[in-house]
DSSP file (Angstrom, degrees, kcal/mol; ACC not computed):
  #  RESIDUE AA STRUCTURE BP1 BP2  ACC     N-H-->O    O-->H-N    N-H-->O    O-->H-N    TCO  KAPPA ALPHA  PHI   PSI    X-CA   Y-CA   Z-CA
    1    1 A M              0   0    0      0, 0.0     2,-0.1     0, 0.0     0, 0.0   0.000 360.0 360.0 360.0 133.7   57.7  165.0  -25.4
    2    2 A S     >  -     0   0    0      1,-0.1     4,-2.0     4,-0.0     5,-0.1  -0.359 360.0-108.2 -88.3 169.4   58.5  161.3  -25.4
    3    3 A D  H  > S+     0   0    0      1,-0.2     4,-2.5     2,-0.2     5,-0.2   0.841 119.5  56.9 -64.2 -33.4   56.7  158.5  -23.7
    4    4 A I  H  > S+     0   0    0      2,-0.2     4,-2.4     1,-0.2    -1,-0.2   0.922 106.7  48.4 -64.7 -44.2   59.6  158.2  -21.2
    5    5 A D  H  > S+     0   0    0      2,-0.2     4,-2.4     1,-0.2    -2,-0.2   0.900 111.5  50.1 -63.3 -40.7   59.3  161.9  -20.2
    6    6 A T  H  X S+     0   0    0     -4,-2.0     4,-2.3     1,-0.2    -2,-0.2   0.922 112.3  46.7 -64.0 -44.1   55.5  161.5  -19.7
    7    7 A L  H  X S+     0   0    0     -4,-2.5     4,-2.2     2,-0.2    -2,-0.2   0.877 111.0  53.1 -65.1 -37.1   56.0  158.4  -17.6
    8    8 A R  H  X S+     0   0    0     -4,-2.4     4,-2.2     2,-0.2    -2,-0.2   0.921 110.7  46.3 -64.0 -44.4   58.7  160.1  -15.6
    9    9 A M  H  X S+     0   0    0     -4,-2.4     4,-2.4     1,-0.2    -2,-0.2   0.899 111.8  51.5 -65.5 -39.7   56.4  163.1  -14.9
   10   10 A A  H  X S+     0   0    0     -4,-2.3     4,-2.2     1,-0.2    -2,-0.2   0.896 110.2  49.3 -63.1 -39.7   53.5  160.8  -13.9
   11   11 A A  H  X S+     0   0    0     -4,-2.2     4,-2.3     2,-0.2    -2,-0.2   0.903 110.8  49.7 -66.8 -41.3   55.8  158.9  -11.5
   12   12 A I  H  X S+     0   0    0     -4,-2.2     4,-2.5     1,-0.2    -2,-0.2   0.928 112.4  47.2 -63.6 -44.5   57.0  162.1   -9.9
   13   13 A I  H  X S+     0   0    0     -4,-2.4     4,-2.5     1,-0.2     5,-0.2   0.892 111.0  52.2 -64.5 -39.2   53.5  163.3   -9.4
   14   14 A A  H  X S+     0   0    0     -4,-2.2     4,-1.8     2,-0.2    -1,-0.2   0.912 111.5  46.3 -63.6 -42.5   52.4  160.0   -8.0
   15   15 A V  H  X S+     0   0    0     -4,-2.3     4,-2.0     2,-0.2    -2,-0.2   0.924 113.4  49.0 -66.2 -43.7   55.2  160.0   -5.5
   16   16 A L  H  X S+     0   0    0     -4,-2.5     4,-1.4     1,-0.2    -2,-0.2   0.901 112.7  47.1 -64.0 -40.5   54.5  163.6   -4.5
   17   17 A S  H  < S+     0   0    0     -4,-2.5    -1,-0.2     1,-0.2    -2,-0.2   0.840 112.4  50.4 -71.6 -30.8   50.8  163.0   -4.0
   18   18 A A  H  < S+     0   0    0     -4,-1.8    -1,-0.2    -5,-0.2    -2,-0.2   0.833 113.3  45.3 -73.8 -32.1   51.4  159.8   -2.0
   19   19 A T  H  < S+     0   0    0     -4,-2.0     2,-0.4    -5,-0.2    -2,-0.2   0.707  90.2  93.3 -87.1 -19.4   53.8  161.5    0.3
   20   20 A S  S  < S-     0   0    0     -4,-1.4     2,-0.3    -5,-0.2     4,-0.0  -0.617  72.1-141.9 -76.3 126.5   51.8  164.7    0.9
   21   21 A S        -     0   0    0     -2,-0.4     3,-0.4     1,-0.1    -2,-0.1  -0.642  10.6-143.6 -91.4 146.1   49.7  164.1    4.1
   22   22 A K  S    S+     0   0    0     -2,-0.3     2,-0.5     1,-0.2    -1,-0.1   0.654  95.8  68.8 -79.4 -15.8   46.2  165.4    4.4
   23   23 A D        +     0   0    0      3,-0.0    -1,-0.2     2,-0.0     5,-0.1  -0.330  68.8 165.3 -97.6  50.2   46.7  166.2    8.1
   24   24 A D    >   -     0   0    0     -2,-0.5     3,-1.6    -3,-0.4     4,-0.3  -0.548  32.4-149.8 -70.2 118.6   49.2  169.0    7.4
   25   25 A P  G >  S+     0   0    0      0, 0.0     3,-0.9     0, 0.0     4,-0.3   0.746  94.6  64.7 -64.2 -21.3   49.5  171.0   10.6
   26   26 A A  G 3  S+     0   0    0      1,-0.2     3,-0.3     2,-0.1     4,-0.1   0.753 102.2  49.2 -71.2 -22.1   50.2  174.2    8.6
   27   27 A Q  G X> S+     0   0    0     -3,-1.6     3,-1.3     1,-0.2     4,-0.6   0.401  81.6  97.4 -95.4   1.8   46.7  174.0    7.2
   28   28 A A  G X4 S+     0   0    0     -3,-0.9     3,-0.9    -4,-0.3    -1,-0.2   0.849  80.0  55.1 -62.0 -35.4   45.0  173.5   10.6
   29   29 A G  G 34 S+     0   0    0     -4,-0.3    -1,-0.3    -3,-0.3    -2,-0.1   0.662 101.5  58.9 -72.8 -15.2   44.1  177.2   10.9
   30   30 A R  G <4 S+     0   0    0     -3,-1.3    -1,-0.2    -4,-0.1    -2,-0.2   0.593  85.3  95.8 -88.9 -12.1   42.3  177.1    7.5
   31   31 A Q  S << S-     0   0    0     -3,-0.9    -3,-0.0    -4,-0.6     0, 0.0  -0.505  77.2-130.1 -80.2 150.2   39.8  174.5    8.6
   32   32 A L        -     0   0    0      1,-0.2    -1,-0.1    -2,-0.2     2,-0.1   0.831  39.7-152.3 -71.2 -32.4   36.4  175.6    9.9
   33   33 A G        -     0   0    0      4,-0.1    -1,-0.2     5,-0.0    -4,-0.0  -0.383  39.9 -20.3  89.2-172.0   36.5  173.4   13.0
   34   34 A E     >  -     0   0    0     -2,-0.1     4,-2.2     1,-0.1     3,-0.2  -0.232  64.8-110.4 -71.4 160.8   33.5  172.0   14.9
   35   35 A A  H  > S+     0   0    0      1,-0.2     4,-2.7     2,-0.2     5,-0.2   0.880 117.3  53.1 -61.3 -40.3   30.0  173.4   14.6
   36   36 A W  H  > S+     0   0    0      1,-0.2     4,-2.2     2,-0.2    -1,-0.2   0.862 109.4  49.7 -66.8 -32.4   30.0  174.9   18.1
   37   37 A A  H  > S+     0   0    0     -3,-0.2     4,-2.3     2,-0.2    -1,-0.2   0.904 111.6  48.0 -70.9 -40.9   33.3  176.7   17.4
   38   38 A Q  H  X S+     0   0    0     -4,-2.2     4,-2.5     2,-0.2    -2,-0.2   0.925 112.7  49.3 -61.9 -44.0   31.9  178.1   14.2
   39   39 A D  H  X S+     0   0    0     -4,-2.7     4,-2.6     1,-0.2     5,-0.2   0.906 110.3  50.6 -62.8 -42.6   28.8  179.2   16.0
   40   40 A H  H  X S+     0   0    0     -4,-2.2     4,-2.2     1,-0.2    -1,-0.2   0.918 111.6  47.4 -62.6 -44.1   30.8  180.9   18.8
   41   41 A R  H  X S+     0   0    0     -4,-2.3     4,-1.4     2,-0.2    -1,-0.2   0.908 112.5  49.9 -64.1 -41.0   32.9  182.8   16.3
   42   42 A R  H  <>S+     0   0    0     -4,-2.5     5,-2.7     1,-0.2     3,-0.2   0.930 112.8  45.8 -63.1 -45.1   29.8  183.9   14.4
   43   43 A M  H ><5S+     0   0    0     -4,-2.6     3,-1.2     1,-0.2    -1,-0.2   0.867 109.2  55.6 -68.2 -35.1   28.0  185.1   17.5
   44   44 A S  H 3<5S+     0   0    0     -4,-2.2    -1,-0.2     1,-0.3    -2,-0.2   0.818 107.4  50.1 -65.6 -29.8   31.1  186.9   18.7
   45   45 A M  T 3<5S-     0   0    0     -4,-1.4    -1,-0.3    -3,-0.2    -2,-0.2   0.399 121.7-107.5 -88.9   3.0   31.3  188.8   15.5
   46   46 A G  T < 5S+     0   0    0     -3,-1.2    -3,-0.2     1,-0.3     2,-0.1   0.643  76.2 133.7  83.2  14.1   27.6  189.8   15.8
   47   47 A M      < -     0   0    0     -5,-2.7    -1,-0.3    -6,-0.2     3,-0.1  -0.428  63.9 -85.3 -90.7 170.4   26.5  187.5   13.0
   48   48 A S        -     0   0    0      1,-0.1    -1,-0.2    -2,-0.1    -3,-0.1  -0.295  57.1 -86.2 -70.9 161.5   23.5  185.2   13.1
   49   49 A S     >  -     0   0    0      1,-0.1     4,-2.3    -7,-0.1     5,-0.1  -0.169  33.8-113.4 -66.7 163.0   23.9  181.8   14.6
   50   50 A L  H  > S+     0   0    0      1,-0.2     4,-2.7     2,-0.2     5,-0.2   0.877 116.8  53.5 -65.7 -38.6   25.1  178.9   12.5
   51   51 A I  H  > S+     0   0    0      2,-0.2     4,-1.9     1,-0.2    -1,-0.2   0.920 110.4  47.2 -63.1 -43.0   21.7  177.1   12.8
   52   52 A H  H  > S+     0   0    0      1,-0.2     4,-1.1     2,-0.2    -2,-0.2   0.910 112.9  49.4 -64.3 -41.1   20.0  180.2   11.5
   53   53 A N  H  < S+     0   0    0     -4,-2.3     3,-0.3     1,-0.2    -2,-0.2   0.902 112.5  46.8 -65.3 -41.3   22.5  180.5    8.7
   54   54 A R  H  < S+     0   0    0     -4,-2.7    -1,-0.2     1,-0.2    -2,-0.2   0.811 113.6  48.4 -71.2 -29.3   22.2  176.9    7.7
   55   55 A S  H  < S+     0   0    0     -4,-1.9    -1,-0.2    -5,-0.2    -2,-0.2   0.617  91.0  97.7 -88.7 -11.5   18.4  176.9    7.8
   56   56 A S  S  < S-     0   0    0     -4,-1.1     2,-0.1    -3,-0.3    -3,-0.0  -0.414  82.4-102.9 -76.1 154.1   18.0  180.1    5.8
   57   57 A R        -     0   0    0     -2,-0.1    -1,-0.1     1,-0.1    -2,-0.1  -0.419  31.9-113.9 -75.4 150.2   17.2  179.9    2.1
   58   58 A S    >   -     0   0    0      1,-0.1     3,-1.3    -2,-0.1    -1,-0.1  -0.628  15.1-135.1 -80.4 140.2   19.9  180.5   -0.5
   59   59 A P  T 3  S+     0   0    0      0, 0.0    -1,-0.1     0, 0.0    -2,-0.0   0.632 100.5  64.8 -70.3 -10.5   19.4  183.6   -2.6
   60   60 A W  T 3         0   0    0      1,-0.2    -2,-0.0     0, 0.0    -3,-0.0   0.335 360.0 360.0 -96.2   8.4   20.4  181.6   -5.7
   61   61 A R    <         0   0    0     -3,-1.3    -1,-0.2     0, 0.0    -4,-0.0   0.497 360.0 360.0 -80.7 360.0   17.4  179.2   -5.6
């Protein structure tokens, strides 16, 4: 691979990363959302509250 090819690939990647927006509406459903929404979903599924989950110790300590 020549230096020109490497620079060309770097330029393409730079343009693609600059044009991709972090506020992609297609990814909105994958975000956790606000704490109260997470807590509501957890309680609706019969899980412990978010505060209880955050304050509990990790089993890997």
